[in-house]
mmCIF file of the C-alpha atoms, coordinates in Angstrom:
data_MODEL
# 
_entry.id   MODEL 
# 
loop_
_atom_site.group_PDB 
_atom_site.id 
_atom_site.type_symbol 
_atom_site.label_atom_id 
_atom_site.label_alt_id 
_atom_site.label_comp_id 
_atom_site.label_asym_id 
_atom_site.label_entity_id 
_atom_site.label_seq_id 
_atom_site.pdbx_PDB_ins_code 
_atom_site.Cartn_x 
_atom_site.Cartn_y 
_atom_site.Cartn_z 
_atom_site.occupancy 
_atom_site.B_iso_or_equiv 
_atom_site.pdbx_formal_charge 
_atom_site.auth_seq_id 
_atom_site.auth_comp_id 
_atom_site.auth_asym_id 
_atom_site.auth_atom_id 
_atom_site.pdbx_PDB_model_num 
ATOM 1   C CA . MET A 1 1   ? 120.182 102.874 116.576 1.00 0.00 ? 1   MET A CA 1 
ATOM 2   C CA . LEU A 1 2   ? 118.401 100.014 118.298 1.00 0.00 ? 2   LEU A CA 1 
ATOM 3   C CA . THR A 1 3   ? 115.728 102.425 119.518 1.00 0.00 ? 3   THR A CA 1 
ATOM 4   C CA . VAL A 1 4   ? 115.109 103.618 115.963 1.00 0.00 ? 4   VAL A CA 1 
ATOM 5   C CA . LEU A 1 5   ? 114.830 100.021 114.771 1.00 0.00 ? 5   LEU A CA 1 
ATOM 6   C CA . PHE A 1 6   ? 112.361 99.297  117.580 1.00 0.00 ? 6   PHE A CA 1 
ATOM 7   C CA . TYR A 1 7   ? 110.167 102.255 116.593 1.00 0.00 ? 7   TYR A CA 1 
ATOM 8   C CA . VAL A 1 8   ? 110.340 101.363 112.902 1.00 0.00 ? 8   VAL A CA 1 
ATOM 9   C CA . LEU A 1 9   ? 109.274 97.793  113.651 1.00 0.00 ? 9   LEU A CA 1 
ATOM 10  C CA . LEU A 1 10  ? 106.556 99.049  115.994 1.00 0.00 ? 10  LEU A CA 1 
ATOM 11  C CA . GLY A 1 11  ? 105.275 101.353 113.250 1.00 0.00 ? 11  GLY A CA 1 
ATOM 12  C CA . LEU A 1 12  ? 105.337 98.526  110.700 1.00 0.00 ? 12  LEU A CA 1 
ATOM 13  C CA . GLY A 1 13  ? 103.459 96.289  113.117 1.00 0.00 ? 13  GLY A CA 1 
ATOM 14  C CA . ALA A 1 14  ? 100.811 98.952  113.667 1.00 0.00 ? 14  ALA A CA 1 
ATOM 15  C CA . ALA A 1 15  ? 100.497 99.587  109.919 1.00 0.00 ? 15  ALA A CA 1 
ATOM 16  C CA . HIS A 1 16  ? 100.230 95.858  109.267 1.00 0.00 ? 16  HIS A CA 1 
ATOM 17  C CA . PHE A 1 17  ? 97.540  95.442  111.928 1.00 0.00 ? 17  PHE A CA 1 
ATOM 18  C CA . ILE A 1 18  ? 95.522  98.388  110.605 1.00 0.00 ? 18  ILE A CA 1 
ATOM 19  C CA . TYR A 1 19  ? 95.757  97.141  107.030 1.00 0.00 ? 19  TYR A CA 1 
ATOM 20  C CA . GLU A 1 20  ? 95.077  93.457  107.732 1.00 0.00 ? 20  GLU A CA 1 
ATOM 21  C CA . ARG A 1 21  ? 92.305  93.933  110.306 1.00 0.00 ? 21  ARG A CA 1 
ATOM 22  C CA . ILE A 1 22  ? 90.563  97.150  109.245 1.00 0.00 ? 22  ILE A CA 1 
ATOM 23  C CA . ILE A 1 23  ? 91.262  98.122  105.641 1.00 0.00 ? 23  ILE A CA 1 
ATOM 24  C CA . LEU A 1 24  ? 91.637  94.734  103.923 1.00 0.00 ? 24  LEU A CA 1 
ATOM 25  C CA . PRO A 1 25  ? 88.299  93.282  105.150 1.00 0.00 ? 25  PRO A CA 1 
ATOM 26  C CA . SER A 1 26  ? 86.535  96.337  103.714 1.00 0.00 ? 26  SER A CA 1 
ATOM 27  C CA . ILE A 1 27  ? 88.305  95.871  100.388 1.00 0.00 ? 27  ILE A CA 1 
ATOM 28  C CA . ARG A 1 28  ? 87.410  92.182  100.333 1.00 0.00 ? 28  ARG A CA 1 
ATOM 29  C CA . LEU A 1 29  ? 83.786  93.026  101.147 1.00 0.00 ? 29  LEU A CA 1 
ATOM 30  C CA . HIS A 1 30  ? 83.699  95.465  98.227  1.00 0.00 ? 30  HIS A CA 1 
ATOM 31  C CA . TYR A 1 31  ? 84.963  92.807  95.814  1.00 0.00 ? 31  TYR A CA 1 
ATOM 32  C CA . ARG A 1 32  ? 82.776  90.129  97.405  1.00 0.00 ? 32  ARG A CA 1 
ATOM 33  C CA . ASN A 1 33  ? 79.721  92.306  96.669  1.00 0.00 ? 33  ASN A CA 1 
ATOM 34  C CA . GLN A 1 34  ? 80.846  92.613  93.050  1.00 0.00 ? 34  GLN A CA 1 
ATOM 35  C CA . LEU A 1 35  ? 81.150  88.832  92.853  1.00 0.00 ? 35  LEU A CA 1 
ATOM 36  C CA . PHE A 1 36  ? 77.632  88.505  94.313  1.00 0.00 ? 36  PHE A CA 1 
ATOM 37  C CA . ALA A 1 37  ? 76.338  90.757  91.525  1.00 0.00 ? 37  ALA A CA 1 
ATOM 38  C CA . LEU A 1 38  ? 78.092  88.633  88.902  1.00 0.00 ? 38  LEU A CA 1 
ATOM 39  C CA . ARG A 1 39  ? 76.728  85.478  90.511  1.00 0.00 ? 39  ARG A CA 1 
ATOM 40  C CA . ASP A 1 40  ? 73.225  86.960  90.258  1.00 0.00 ? 40  ASP A CA 1 
ATOM 41  C CA . VAL A 1 41  ? 73.775  87.451  86.513  1.00 0.00 ? 41  VAL A CA 1 
ATOM 42  C CA . ALA A 1 42  ? 74.814  83.800  86.176  1.00 0.00 ? 42  ALA A CA 1 
ATOM 43  C CA . ARG A 1 43  ? 71.850  82.723  88.304  1.00 0.00 ? 43  ARG A CA 1 
ATOM 44  C CA . ARG A 1 44  ? 69.481  84.736  86.094  1.00 0.00 ? 44  ARG A CA 1 
ATOM 45  C CA . LYS A 1 45  ? 70.939  83.002  83.029  1.00 0.00 ? 45  LYS A CA 1 
ATOM 46  C CA . ILE A 1 46  ? 70.294  79.613  84.637  1.00 0.00 ? 46  ILE A CA 1 
ATOM 47  C CA . ILE A 1 47  ? 66.694  80.568  85.440  1.00 0.00 ? 47  ILE A CA 1 
ATOM 48  C CA . ASP A 1 48  ? 66.064  81.997  81.944  1.00 0.00 ? 48  ASP A CA 1 
ATOM 49  C CA . GLY A 1 49  ? 67.406  78.852  80.305  1.00 0.00 ? 49  GLY A CA 1 
ATOM 50  C CA . GLY A 1 50  ? 69.179  78.490  76.995  1.00 0.00 ? 50  GLY A CA 1 
ATOM 51  C CA . SER A 1 51  ? 71.234  75.994  75.068  1.00 0.00 ? 51  SER A CA 1 
ATOM 52  C CA . ASP A 1 52  ? 72.842  73.064  76.839  1.00 0.00 ? 52  ASP A CA 1 
ATOM 53  C CA . THR A 1 53  ? 76.348  74.491  76.486  1.00 0.00 ? 53  THR A CA 1 
ATOM 54  C CA . SER A 1 54  ? 75.364  77.906  77.827  1.00 0.00 ? 54  SER A CA 1 
ATOM 55  C CA . MET A 1 55  ? 73.444  76.314  80.720  1.00 0.00 ? 55  MET A CA 1 
ATOM 56  C CA . GLN A 1 56  ? 76.406  74.115  81.569  1.00 0.00 ? 56  GLN A CA 1 
ATOM 57  C CA . ALA A 1 57  ? 78.749  77.135  81.429  1.00 0.00 ? 57  ALA A CA 1 
ATOM 58  C CA . ALA A 1 58  ? 76.364  79.296  83.485  1.00 0.00 ? 58  ALA A CA 1 
ATOM 59  C CA . THR A 1 59  ? 76.077  76.584  86.141  1.00 0.00 ? 59  THR A CA 1 
ATOM 60  C CA . LEU A 1 60  ? 79.842  76.216  86.227  1.00 0.00 ? 60  LEU A CA 1 
ATOM 61  C CA . VAL A 1 61  ? 80.293  79.999  86.552  1.00 0.00 ? 61  VAL A CA 1 
ATOM 62  C CA . HIS A 1 62  ? 77.669  80.113  89.307  1.00 0.00 ? 62  HIS A CA 1 
ATOM 63  C CA . ASP A 1 63  ? 79.360  77.351  91.301  1.00 0.00 ? 63  ASP A CA 1 
ATOM 64  C CA . SER A 1 64  ? 82.807  78.853  90.684  1.00 0.00 ? 64  SER A CA 1 
ATOM 65  C CA . LEU A 1 65  ? 81.660  82.247  91.922  1.00 0.00 ? 65  LEU A CA 1 
ATOM 66  C CA . ASN A 1 66  ? 80.264  80.637  95.074  1.00 0.00 ? 66  ASN A CA 1 
ATOM 67  C CA . ASN A 1 67  ? 83.679  79.061  95.649  1.00 0.00 ? 67  ASN A CA 1 
ATOM 68  C CA . ALA A 1 68  ? 85.491  82.338  94.959  1.00 0.00 ? 68  ALA A CA 1 
ATOM 69  C CA . ILE A 1 69  ? 83.222  84.306  97.300  1.00 0.00 ? 69  ILE A CA 1 
ATOM 70  C CA . ASN A 1 70  ? 84.031  81.914  100.136 1.00 0.00 ? 70  ASN A CA 1 
ATOM 71  C CA . ARG A 1 71  ? 87.777  81.782  99.413  1.00 0.00 ? 71  ARG A CA 1 
ATOM 72  C CA . LEU A 1 72  ? 88.829  85.384  98.814  1.00 0.00 ? 72  LEU A CA 1 
ATOM 73  C CA . HIS A 1 73  ? 91.125  85.301  101.833 1.00 0.00 ? 73  HIS A CA 1 
ATOM 74  C CA . LEU A 1 74  ? 93.174  82.518  100.202 1.00 0.00 ? 74  LEU A CA 1 
ATOM 75  C CA . LEU A 1 75  ? 94.256  84.679  97.260  1.00 0.00 ? 75  LEU A CA 1 
ATOM 76  C CA . THR A 1 76  ? 97.844  85.487  98.261  1.00 0.00 ? 76  THR A CA 1 
ATOM 77  C CA . LEU A 1 77  ? 101.149 85.271  96.399  1.00 0.00 ? 77  LEU A CA 1 
ATOM 78  C CA . PRO A 1 78  ? 102.514 82.352  98.451  1.00 0.00 ? 78  PRO A CA 1 
ATOM 79  C CA . ASN A 1 79  ? 99.299  80.401  97.798  1.00 0.00 ? 79  ASN A CA 1 
ATOM 80  C CA . LYS A 1 80  ? 99.488  81.307  94.101  1.00 0.00 ? 80  LYS A CA 1 
ATOM 81  C CA . PHE A 1 81  ? 103.039 79.948  93.792  1.00 0.00 ? 81  PHE A CA 1 
ATOM 82  C CA . ARG A 1 82  ? 102.126 76.840  95.775  1.00 0.00 ? 82  ARG A CA 1 
ATOM 83  C CA . ALA A 1 83  ? 99.058  76.201  93.607  1.00 0.00 ? 83  ALA A CA 1 
ATOM 84  C CA . GLN A 1 84  ? 100.992 76.675  90.364  1.00 0.00 ? 84  GLN A CA 1 
ATOM 85  C CA . LYS A 1 85  ? 103.639 74.213  91.514  1.00 0.00 ? 85  LYS A CA 1 
ATOM 86  C CA . ARG A 1 86  ? 101.120 71.597  92.625  1.00 0.00 ? 86  ARG A CA 1 
ATOM 87  C CA . MET A 1 87  ? 99.002  71.997  89.502  1.00 0.00 ? 87  MET A CA 1 
ATOM 88  C CA . ALA A 1 88  ? 102.094 71.506  87.339  1.00 0.00 ? 88  ALA A CA 1 
ATOM 89  C CA . GLU A 1 89  ? 102.819 68.278  89.224  1.00 0.00 ? 89  GLU A CA 1 
ATOM 90  C CA . ASN A 1 90  ? 99.249  66.912  89.258  1.00 0.00 ? 90  ASN A CA 1 
ATOM 91  C CA . HIS A 1 91  ? 98.025  65.826  85.842  1.00 0.00 ? 91  HIS A CA 1 
ATOM 92  C CA . ALA A 1 92  ? 94.497  64.967  87.054  1.00 0.00 ? 92  ALA A CA 1 
ATOM 93  C CA . ILE A 1 93  ? 93.840  68.501  88.297  1.00 0.00 ? 93  ILE A CA 1 
ATOM 94  C CA . ARG A 1 94  ? 95.130  70.003  85.033  1.00 0.00 ? 94  ARG A CA 1 
ATOM 95  C CA . GLN A 1 95  ? 92.832  67.706  83.056  1.00 0.00 ? 95  GLN A CA 1 
ATOM 96  C CA . LYS A 1 96  ? 89.805  68.705  85.161  1.00 0.00 ? 96  LYS A CA 1 
ATOM 97  C CA . ILE A 1 97  ? 90.566  72.396  84.645  1.00 0.00 ? 97  ILE A CA 1 
ATOM 98  C CA . ARG A 1 98  ? 91.047  71.874  80.888  1.00 0.00 ? 98  ARG A CA 1 
ATOM 99  C CA . ARG A 1 99  ? 87.653  70.154  80.671  1.00 0.00 ? 99  ARG A CA 1 
ATOM 100 C CA . GLU A 1 100 ? 86.014  73.085  82.437  1.00 0.00 ? 100 GLU A CA 1 
ATOM 101 C CA . ILE A 1 101 ? 87.805  75.603  80.210  1.00 0.00 ? 101 ILE A CA 1 
ATOM 102 C CA . ASP A 1 102 ? 86.516  73.672  77.196  1.00 0.00 ? 102 ASP A CA 1 
ATOM 103 C CA . VAL A 1 103 ? 82.986  74.163  78.545  1.00 0.00 ? 103 VAL A CA 1 
ATOM 104 C CA . PHE A 1 104 ? 83.545  77.931  78.418  1.00 0.00 ? 104 PHE A CA 1 
ATOM 105 C CA . LYS A 1 105 ? 85.075  77.758  74.939  1.00 0.00 ? 105 LYS A CA 1 
ATOM 106 C CA . ARG A 1 106 ? 81.969  75.955  73.659  1.00 0.00 ? 106 ARG A CA 1 
ATOM 107 C CA . CYS A 1 107 ? 79.610  78.421  75.342  1.00 0.00 ? 107 CYS A CA 1 
ATOM 108 C CA . ASP A 1 108 ? 77.584  80.454  72.855  1.00 0.00 ? 108 ASP A CA 1 
ATOM 109 C CA . ASP A 1 109 ? 76.262  82.969  75.406  1.00 0.00 ? 109 ASP A CA 1 
ATOM 110 C CA . ARG A 1 110 ? 78.559  85.988  75.460  1.00 0.00 ? 110 ARG A CA 1 
ATOM 111 C CA . GLU A 1 111 ? 77.146  87.283  78.746  1.00 0.00 ? 111 GLU A CA 1 
ATOM 112 C CA . VAL A 1 112 ? 78.235  84.150  80.619  1.00 0.00 ? 112 VAL A CA 1 
ATOM 113 C CA . VAL A 1 113 ? 81.755  84.465  79.207  1.00 0.00 ? 113 VAL A CA 1 
ATOM 114 C CA . ASP A 1 114 ? 81.821  88.168  80.156  1.00 0.00 ? 114 ASP A CA 1 
ATOM 115 C CA . VAL A 1 115 ? 80.849  87.251  83.728  1.00 0.00 ? 115 VAL A CA 1 
ATOM 116 C CA . LEU A 1 116 ? 83.765  84.824  83.795  1.00 0.00 ? 116 LEU A CA 1 
ATOM 117 C CA . PHE A 1 117 ? 86.260  87.457  82.578  1.00 0.00 ? 117 PHE A CA 1 
ATOM 118 C CA . LYS A 1 118 ? 84.944  90.101  84.976  1.00 0.00 ? 118 LYS A CA 1 
ATOM 119 C CA . SER A 1 119 ? 85.244  87.706  87.888  1.00 0.00 ? 119 SER A CA 1 
ATOM 120 C CA . GLY A 1 120 ? 88.817  86.938  86.818  1.00 0.00 ? 120 GLY A CA 1 
ATOM 121 C CA . ARG A 1 121 ? 89.712  90.638  86.929  1.00 0.00 ? 121 ARG A CA 1 
ATOM 122 C CA . ILE A 1 122 ? 88.117  90.947  90.370  1.00 0.00 ? 122 ILE A CA 1 
ATOM 123 C CA . LEU A 1 123 ? 90.121  87.984  91.657  1.00 0.00 ? 123 LEU A CA 1 
ATOM 124 C CA . GLU A 1 124 ? 93.336  89.532  90.285  1.00 0.00 ? 124 GLU A CA 1 
ATOM 125 C CA . ASN A 1 125 ? 92.559  92.723  92.208  1.00 0.00 ? 125 ASN A CA 1 
ATOM 126 C CA . VAL A 1 126 ? 91.886  90.745  95.386  1.00 0.00 ? 126 VAL A CA 1 
ATOM 127 C CA . LEU A 1 127 ? 95.213  88.939  94.923  1.00 0.00 ? 127 LEU A CA 1 
ATOM 128 C CA . LEU A 1 128 ? 96.970  92.297  94.662  1.00 0.00 ? 128 LEU A CA 1 
ATOM 129 C CA . PHE A 1 129 ? 95.323  93.739  97.771  1.00 0.00 ? 129 PHE A CA 1 
ATOM 130 C CA . ASN A 1 130 ? 95.799  90.539  99.795  1.00 0.00 ? 130 ASN A CA 1 
ATOM 131 C CA . SER A 1 131 ? 99.518  90.557  98.946  1.00 0.00 ? 131 SER A CA 1 
ATOM 132 C CA . LEU A 1 132 ? 100.097 94.304  99.198  1.00 0.00 ? 132 LEU A CA 1 
ATOM 133 C CA . MET A 1 133 ? 101.810 94.253  102.595 1.00 0.00 ? 133 MET A CA 1 
ATOM 134 C CA . LEU A 1 134 ? 104.079 91.402  101.492 1.00 0.00 ? 134 LEU A CA 1 
ATOM 135 C CA . LEU A 1 135 ? 105.025 93.405  98.411  1.00 0.00 ? 135 LEU A CA 1 
ATOM 136 C CA . LEU A 1 136 ? 105.720 96.472  100.539 1.00 0.00 ? 136 LEU A CA 1 
ATOM 137 C CA . TYR A 1 137 ? 107.876 94.438  102.926 1.00 0.00 ? 137 TYR A CA 1 
ATOM 138 C CA . MET A 1 138 ? 109.797 92.899  100.028 1.00 0.00 ? 138 MET A CA 1 
ATOM 139 C CA . PHE A 1 139 ? 110.371 96.211  98.222  1.00 0.00 ? 139 PHE A CA 1 
ATOM 140 C CA . PRO A 1 140 ? 113.528 97.245  100.159 1.00 0.00 ? 140 PRO A CA 1 
ATOM 141 C CA . PHE A 1 141 ? 115.086 93.815  99.594  1.00 0.00 ? 141 PHE A CA 1 
ATOM 142 C CA . VAL A 1 142 ? 114.220 93.843  95.903  1.00 0.00 ? 142 VAL A CA 1 
ATOM 143 C CA . LEU A 1 143 ? 115.621 97.355  95.613  1.00 0.00 ? 143 LEU A CA 1 
ATOM 144 C CA . ALA A 1 144 ? 118.858 96.285  97.353  1.00 0.00 ? 144 ALA A CA 1 
ATOM 145 C CA . VAL A 1 145 ? 119.244 93.248  95.087  1.00 0.00 ? 145 VAL A CA 1 
ATOM 146 C CA . TRP A 1 146 ? 118.531 95.369  92.001  1.00 0.00 ? 146 TRP A CA 1 
ATOM 147 C CA . PHE A 1 147 ? 121.129 97.911  93.140  1.00 0.00 ? 147 PHE A CA 1 
ATOM 148 C CA . CYS A 1 148 ? 123.733 95.175  93.729  1.00 0.00 ? 148 CYS A CA 1 
ATOM 149 C CA . VAL A 1 149 ? 123.070 93.682  90.299  1.00 0.00 ? 149 VAL A CA 1 
ATOM 150 C CA . ARG A 1 150 ? 123.469 97.110  88.680  1.00 0.00 ? 150 ARG A CA 1 
ATOM 151 C CA . VAL A 1 151 ? 126.757 97.709  90.534  1.00 0.00 ? 151 VAL A CA 1 
ATOM 152 C CA . ILE A 1 152 ? 128.078 94.295  89.489  1.00 0.00 ? 152 ILE A CA 1 
ATOM 153 C CA . LYS A 1 153 ? 127.087 94.851  85.849  1.00 0.00 ? 153 LYS A CA 1 
ATOM 154 C CA . THR A 1 154 ? 128.691 98.297  85.839  1.00 0.00 ? 154 THR A CA 1 
ATOM 155 C CA . ALA A 1 155 ? 131.875 96.971  87.447  1.00 0.00 ? 155 ALA A CA 1 
ATOM 156 C CA . SER A 1 156 ? 131.982 94.077  84.994  1.00 0.00 ? 156 SER A CA 1 
ATOM 157 C CA . SER A 1 157 ? 131.609 96.360  81.985  1.00 0.00 ? 157 SER A CA 1 
ATOM 158 C CA . LEU A 1 158 ? 134.257 98.694  83.431  1.00 0.00 ? 158 LEU A CA 1 
ATOM 159 C CA . VAL A 1 159 ? 136.680 95.781  83.852  1.00 0.00 ? 159 VAL A CA 1 
ATOM 160 C CA . GLN A 1 160 ? 135.995 94.664  80.283  1.00 0.00 ? 160 GLN A CA 1 
ATOM 161 C CA . TRP A 1 161 ? 136.581 98.204  79.078  1.00 0.00 ? 161 TRP A CA 1 
ATOM 162 C CA . VAL A 1 162 ? 139.910 98.460  80.935  1.00 0.00 ? 162 VAL A CA 1 
ATOM 163 C CA . LYS A 1 163 ? 140.976 95.012  79.710  1.00 0.00 ? 163 LYS A CA 1 
ATOM 164 C CA . GLY A 1 164 ? 140.126 95.961  76.140  1.00 0.00 ? 164 GLY A CA 1 
ATOM 165 C CA . ARG A 1 165 ? 143.076 96.260  73.764  1.00 0.00 ? 165 ARG A CA 1 
ATOM 166 C CA . ASP A 1 166 ? 141.507 98.696  71.303  1.00 0.00 ? 166 ASP A CA 1 
ATOM 167 C CA . LEU A 1 167 ? 143.910 101.564 72.008  1.00 0.00 ? 167 LEU A CA 1 
ATOM 168 C CA . GLU A 1 168 ? 146.977 99.354  71.996  1.00 0.00 ? 168 GLU A CA 1 
ATOM 169 C CA . GLU A 1 169 ? 145.916 97.684  68.747  1.00 0.00 ? 169 GLU A CA 1 
ATOM 170 C CA . ALA A 1 170 ? 145.197 101.047 67.128  1.00 0.00 ? 170 ALA A CA 1 
ATOM 171 C CA . ILE A 1 171 ? 148.582 102.488 68.129  1.00 0.00 ? 171 ILE A CA 1 
ATOM 172 C CA . MET A 1 172 ? 150.510 99.423  67.026  1.00 0.00 ? 172 MET A CA 1 
ATOM 173 C CA . LEU A 1 173 ? 148.688 98.519  63.829  1.00 0.00 ? 173 LEU A CA 1 
ATOM 174 C CA . LEU A 1 174 ? 147.246 101.684 62.273  1.00 0.00 ? 174 LEU A CA 1 
ATOM 175 C CA . PRO A 1 175 ? 149.138 104.301 60.285  1.00 0.00 ? 175 PRO A CA 1 
ATOM 176 C CA . ASP A 1 176 ? 149.608 107.763 61.813  1.00 0.00 ? 176 ASP A CA 1 
ATOM 177 C CA . THR A 1 177 ? 146.697 109.392 59.952  1.00 0.00 ? 177 THR A CA 1 
ATOM 178 C CA . GLN A 1 178 ? 144.228 106.805 61.192  1.00 0.00 ? 178 GLN A CA 1 
ATOM 179 C CA . VAL A 1 179 ? 145.657 106.854 64.746  1.00 0.00 ? 179 VAL A CA 1 
ATOM 180 C CA . GLU A 1 180 ? 144.959 110.599 64.835  1.00 0.00 ? 180 GLU A CA 1 
ATOM 181 C CA . LYS A 1 181 ? 141.352 109.906 63.854  1.00 0.00 ? 181 LYS A CA 1 
ATOM 182 C CA . VAL A 1 182 ? 140.969 107.209 66.523  1.00 0.00 ? 182 VAL A CA 1 
ATOM 183 C CA . VAL A 1 183 ? 142.827 108.854 69.395  1.00 0.00 ? 183 VAL A CA 1 
ATOM 184 C CA . TYR A 1 184 ? 142.418 112.598 68.860  1.00 0.00 ? 184 TYR A CA 1 
ATOM 185 C CA . ALA A 1 185 ? 139.045 112.853 67.139  1.00 0.00 ? 185 ALA A CA 1 
# 
């Protein structure tokens, strides 16, 4: 049994190494190239000019894409939970983000807003791929917890069913014709 566990852990270690060191960098490069293309669209909008609100939004998108390109490796589930917690606690950061979101809401250039939404979808995909091994490792535990919860719910409903007094009440309180309908029907 210990030998099997050793080989399973060895296989998981090899799979983790292959994914983290060979496959995942290629996936990140693919999405990084897509972000470069979106950044070029934002850069072209800045060069072409436009209204003040669209220029401000395009500059903000351009700078945000530069940040995202450099920080793709930080998009993991633990970092996401940590960031959500710290942002909920820090009012100044929330205010800064709200101000920048207001810039996008005021933007009259649809192409700049589309670049923002496309980059958001790309970052969601990167988050999924960066956290894929964690999700795979957690799957057996989640499945075990789900199974235990289902067993407890089933046992609880079975106990409630056995404790129920429906049959006793029907036999004691209903006339014979209705008892036949309840018990024999």
